[in-house]
C-alpha positions in Angstrom: -0.1 0.0 0.0 1.2 3.5 -0.7 1.3 6.2 1.7 -1.6 7.9 0.2 -3.8 4.8 0.4 -2.9 4.5 4.2 -4.0 8.2 4.5 -7.4 7.2 2.6 -7.7 4.0 4.8 -7.4 6.0 8.0 -9.6 8.8 6.8 -12.3 6.6 5.8 -12.4 4.9 9.3 -12.3 8.5 10.9 -15.2 9.8 8.7 -17.1 6.6 9.5 -17.9 5.4 5.8 -15.6 2.3 6.3 -17.4 1.4 9.4 -20.8 1.9 7.6 -19.5 -0.4 4.9 -18.8 -3.1 7.7 -22.3 -2.7 9.1 -23.9 -3.1 5.7 -21.5 -6.2 5.0 -22.8 -7.7 8.2 -26.5 -6.9 7.5 -25.9 -8.6 4.1 -24.2 -11.6 5.7 -21.1 -11.0 3.5 -17.7 -12.5 4.2 -15.1 -9.7 4.6 -11.4 -10.2 3.6 -8.4 -7.9 3.2 -7.9 -6.7 -0.4 -5.3 -4.8 -2.1 -4.9 -1.0 -2.1 -6.3 -0.6 1.4 -9.8 -2.1 0.4 -11.7 -4.9 2.2 -13.8 -7.1 0.1 -17.2 -8.2 1.4 -18.3 -11.2 -0.8 -21.6 -13.2 -0.7 -23.6 -10.1 -0.1 -27.2 -11.3 0.1 -29.4 -8.2 0.1 -31.0 -7.4 -3.3 -30.3 -3.8 -3.1 -28.5 -2.1 -4.6 -28.7 -3.9 -8.0 -25.0 -3.9 -8.9 -22.0 -6.4 -9.5 -20.3 -4.5 -6.7 -20.6 -1.4 -4.8 -18.3 0.6 -2.4 -18.9 2.1 1.0 -15.9 3.8 2.4 -13.0 1.3 1.8 -15.4 -1.8 1.9 -16.3 -3.2 -1.6 -19.4 -5.3 -1.4 -20.5 -8.0 -4.0 -22.9 -10.9 -4.3 -20.0 -12.7 -6.1 -17.1 -14.7 -4.8 -13.7 -13.0 -4.1 -12.5 -14.1 -7.5 -14.9 -11.6 -9.1 -12.1 -9.0 -8.0 -9.4 -10.8 -10.2 -10.0 -8.0 -12.6 -7.5 -5.2 -11.6 -9.4 -2.5 -13.6 -12.5 -3.2 -11.6 -10.6 -3.1 -8.5 -9.1 0.3 -9.5 -12.7 1.5 -10.3 -13.8 0.5 -6.8 -10.7 2.1 -5.2 -11.7 5.4 -6.9 -15.0 5.2 -5.4 -13.2 4.8 -1.9 -11.3 8.1 -2.8 -14.6 9.8 -3.5 -15.8 9.0 0.0 -12.4 10.3 1.5 -12.8 13.5 -0.5 -16.4 14.1 0.3 -15.7 13.4 4.1 -17.6 10.1 4.1 -21.2 9.5 4.1 -22.3 12.6 2.3 -21.1 10.6 -0.7 -24.3 8.5 -0.5 -27.0 11.1 -1.2 -24.7 12.8 -3.8 -24.3 9.6 -5.4 -28.1 9.0 -5.6 -28.5 12.5 -7.1 -25.9 11.4 -9.8 -27.9 8.2 -10.5 -31.2 10.1 -11.0 -29.7 12.8 -13.2 -28.0 10.1 -15.3 -31.1 8.0 -15.6 -33.1 11.2 -16.7 -30.5 12.1 -19.3 -29.7 8.7 -20.8 -32.1 6.1 -19.3 -29.1 4.5 -17.6 -28.0 5.1 -14.0 -24.2 5.4 -14.7 -23.7 7.0 -18.1 -23.9 10.7 -16.8 -23.3 10.0 -13.1 -20.1 12.1 -12.3 -19.1 9.6 -9.7 -19.0 6.7 -12.2 -17.6 8.9 -14.7 -14.6 9.8 -12.4 -14.1 6.2 -11.5 -14.0 5.3 -15.2 -17.1 3.9 -16.7 -15.1 1.4 -18.8 -13.1 0.1 -15.8 -16.4 -0.3 -14.0 -17.9 -2.4 -16.9 -20.2 0.3 -17.9 -21.3 1.0 -21.4 -21.7 4.8 -22.0 -25.1 5.7 -23.2 -26.0 8.8 -25.2 -27.9 11.8 -23.9 -31.6 11.4 -25.0 -34.6 13.5 -24.6 -36.3 12.9 -21.2 -39.6 11.9 -22.9 -37.8 8.9 -24.5 -36.4 8.0 -21.1 -40.0 8.1 -19.4 -41.5 6.2 -22.3 -38.8 3.4 -22.0 -39.6 3.2 -18.2 -43.2 3.0 -18.7 -42.7 0.4 -21.2 -40.5 -1.7 -19.0 -43.0 -1.5 -16.1 -45.9 -2.7 -18.5 -43.8 -5.7 -19.8 -42.8 -6.8 -16.2 -44.4 -10.2 -15.2 -47.1 -9.9 -12.8 -47.3 -12.1 -9.6 -50.3 -14.3 -8.8 -52.1 -11.5 -7.2 -50.8 -8.7 -9.4 -53.1 -6.0 -10.9 
């Protein structure tokens, strides 16, 4: 680990974001192991939210997948960049700001990552995202309505 990665590790403990990541890992019954670059991997996360291959809280990278999922060095770098975002935003304020980024990106492109500044700064490509073009909001809303209508309904669904 570099000196700066040590600073980030300590800073994200102090700002409570890494501790929050451990709490979420515990709630999701994930197995926590030490990873590279000052990160902790929480694998086997069992809660269905958020819908993502991996997500980061502080220095904790949570995933429903096994630890081998993080064999991709670019994905690890992507998630480490998110841990830097927590450090720079003094911890948990990152969460509501990230949600705003998701909403804005979805309205502009129909995709939660393409115009989300946090995903763009972490490298869309490294995170496995495909950049979608900006489109009229009416098209985004029509796509959402169409997706809702085509969802299978449960036995007691409307």
